[in-house]
N, C-alpha and C positions, 0 to 999 in steps of 0.2 A: 289626854290630848288637849293641848290649849287651843284657844280660838284661832290664834295665828297659825298654829301647826295645821289645823283643818284647812285653812285658806291656802296654805302652801302646797296642798295636795291637788288643788285646781290645775289641770293641765289639758292642753289640746290633744285630741286623738280622733283621727278619721272624720274631720269636718265638724266635730262637736267638742265638748269639754266633759271631763269627769272629775269627781272628787271623792274622797273618803272620809265619812263622817262617823266618829265613834257615837255609840249609844249613850255616852255620858253627855251628849248635847241633845238629848231627847227632851221634847216638851208634849208629854202624853204619847200619842201614837206617831207623833211627827217630829221633824227636826225643829229646833228653836227658830222662830220666824225670822229674827234679825239675821241669824246666820244664813238662812236660805236666801235672803235678799243680798247679803254680803258675797255669798258664792256667786250669785248671778252677776253682780257687779264685777267681781273678779273676772269672769268669762267675758263680760263686755270690755274690760280693759285689754283684752287680747285683740280687739278690733280698733281701738282708739288710743291715742297717747295719754299719759298721765298728766300732760300739761293742760289738758281740757278739763276744767273742773266739773264735778257733779253738781246739777242744780236741783233736779226733782227726780224722786224715785216713787214709782206707783207699783204696788204689789198687791196681787190678788192671791190669796191662799185658797186654791180650788179644792185640793184634797191632801190628805196626809202625805208627807215625804218620809218614809221610813229611814232610820239611820243605816249606814252601809255605804256600798258604792252608789254614787249619785251621777246622773247624766244630765247635761246641760246643753241646750241649743241656744245660740246667740246670733244675731245679725243686725246690720244697720238698716234702720227704716228709711232714714233721710239724713243726708249730710249737707247742711247749708253753709253759708259763709261764716257763721259764728256758732250755730247750734246744731248738734247732732242728736238725733233720736235713735234709740236702740231698743231691741227687744230681746228678752232672754225667757226661756222656759225651762223649768226643772221638771224632768219627766219620771214617771213611775210606771214601769211595764208599758213604755211607749205612749202613755197618755200624759197630758199636761196636768201637773199637780201644783205648780206655782207659776204664775206668769208676772214678769216683771218688766216695766217700761222705763228706761232710763233717759233722762234728758241732760245733756251736757252742753255747757256753753262757755265761750270765752268772755272775759270781762270787757265792758266798754264804758266809755266816759258817760256820766250822767250827773246833772246837777242835783238829783234827788238823792238824799242820804237820811233815811229815817231809821232810827234804832228803837229796839224794844226797851222799855224801862226795865231795869233789873228788879227782880222780886225780892221782898223782904223775907230772908231765910235765915235761920240759926246756922252756924258752922257745922260742917259734917261731923265733927267729933262730938257734938251735943246730941246727935241723933240716936235713936234706938235702932240697934242692929237686928235684922231678921234672921234668925237662925234656920238652918236647913232642916226640914222635917221630912224624913223618907215616907213616900206614900202620899204625902199631902201636897208637897211642892215639886215642880218639874225638876228633872235630873240636872238640866243645864244651870240651875241656880247654884249648884255646888261650886261653880267657877265664878260666881259673882259676889261682890260685896254690895249690900244695900243698907242704907241708914235712913230712916224716916225723920225729917226735920219738921214736917207739918202733917197733920192727920194721923191716923192709927193704921196699924198693920191690918193684914187681910182677915176677914171673917170676924170682925169685932162689932158689927152693927153700928157703925158711925153714921151720922146724919148728913154731914157735909161731903158732897162728891168731889173732894179735891185732896190731892197728896203732893208733897214735895219730897222727893227721895233722892238721896245721893247714891251714885251707882258707879262701880268700877270692876274690872276684871281682876281676879286672883292670880298671882304668879305669872303675869304676862310680861314679857320683855318689851320695853318701851323705846329701845334704841338698838341700832345695829341691824343686821340682815334679818329680814322677817318682820320688822317692826311694822305696826299698824298705822294707818292713815285714816282715809274715809271709812274704812271697814270698822275702825273703832267707834265711829259716830254712828254708823248704821246699827251696830250691835247695841250700844248703850240706849238708843232711841226706842228700842223694842223690848228691852229687858224688864222693865218694872211691871208689876201687876197692874191690872186696871184699877182705877180707884173705886170702880163699881164693886170690887171684890171686899173693899173695906166697908160697904153698906150692908152686906148680908151677915148674918150671925151664925153661919155654919159652913163647913167646907163646901164650895160650889165651883163647878168648872166654868171657864170662859174661854173663848177662842176668837181670834181676830179673823174677820172675813176679808177686809181690805185695808190697806195702809198706804198713805201718802206722806212722804218725807221731803220736805222742802228745806234746801240748805240756805242759810242765812249769811254765809261767808264762802269765799273760794280758798280759804286757808284751812285745808283739811289734814295737814300732815306737817312734820311727823307727829306720831301719837304723843300724847302728853300724860304724864303720870298725875296722880291725884284722883280725887272723887268728883264726878260731874253731877250736876244737879238736874233732875227731871221735874219740871213744875207742871203738874198734870191735873186735869179737871174733866169730869163727865159733863158734857153740855146738855145732853138730852138722853133720856132712856125710858123706854116703854116696850111692852110686848116682846121681852127677851133680847132686845137689841139696844146697845149703848153707842152714843156718838161722843167721842172723846178727843181732846186735843192736849198737846203738851209742848213745851219748849225745853230744849236741851242747852244747859249753860256750861261752858268750859270751867275749869278750876281757877282761871284767871277772871272769871265773872263776865264773859263775852257770850252773847246769844249765838248759838252755833246752828241749830236746826229746829224746824216747826214740824211736828208730828200730828197727824190726824188719822184716827182709826175708827172703824165700825167693828164693834165686838158683839158677838153672840154670847149671852150668859145662860147657863143651864141650871136653874134653881130646883 
């Protein structure tokens, strides 16, 4: 079941939304976090038009969301002249397992135009590919292509808390009905392993507690082929928690999103 096919199962029913998620999108006991957030945004889009761009997505991973039937509640918190705030909750047995706040806003004129400098990164084809290892990597990784252009793969005892990883979906349609847009960006921005996992020298689990995704453009679609670069770094880490940030770059070399995460690591 492809990422886009999972999102196509999101549908309204009796005042809420449902989705069907294959266990091929599992990340340990839960559904891949980027897919959880994308499902929540798909439900939000049932309440606001696609013409209003996503600006900020704040996600709290409260409890595991097991694969299978998923139930989502979504509502508008406030609709202003140019900005709309929405909330979505993914439920497990009636309890909130994932809480998502989405901020959507129309573009406005501004004399301020500040762009991030493009990182120095080798081309994707020069990077080392991460093979899927059953029982070591989450199942959803089967659907991803990842190539390291800077840093080392996980569990290698690296000393620098920084990675540059090209990422893409395998076998995903990038045009026509069901093609991805903002959902592609959401998925890519949460797909790569934490750079902290490259610092340890043995298999170690890590879990995102909270995640903020800030869009750097209002051009989120249609989906684009090619591998996208995640330029990621752990800013701080101690007591079993990591604070990390990353910038997602399009295949054309444009900055698309800024990701910030708090990650628990279990050594």
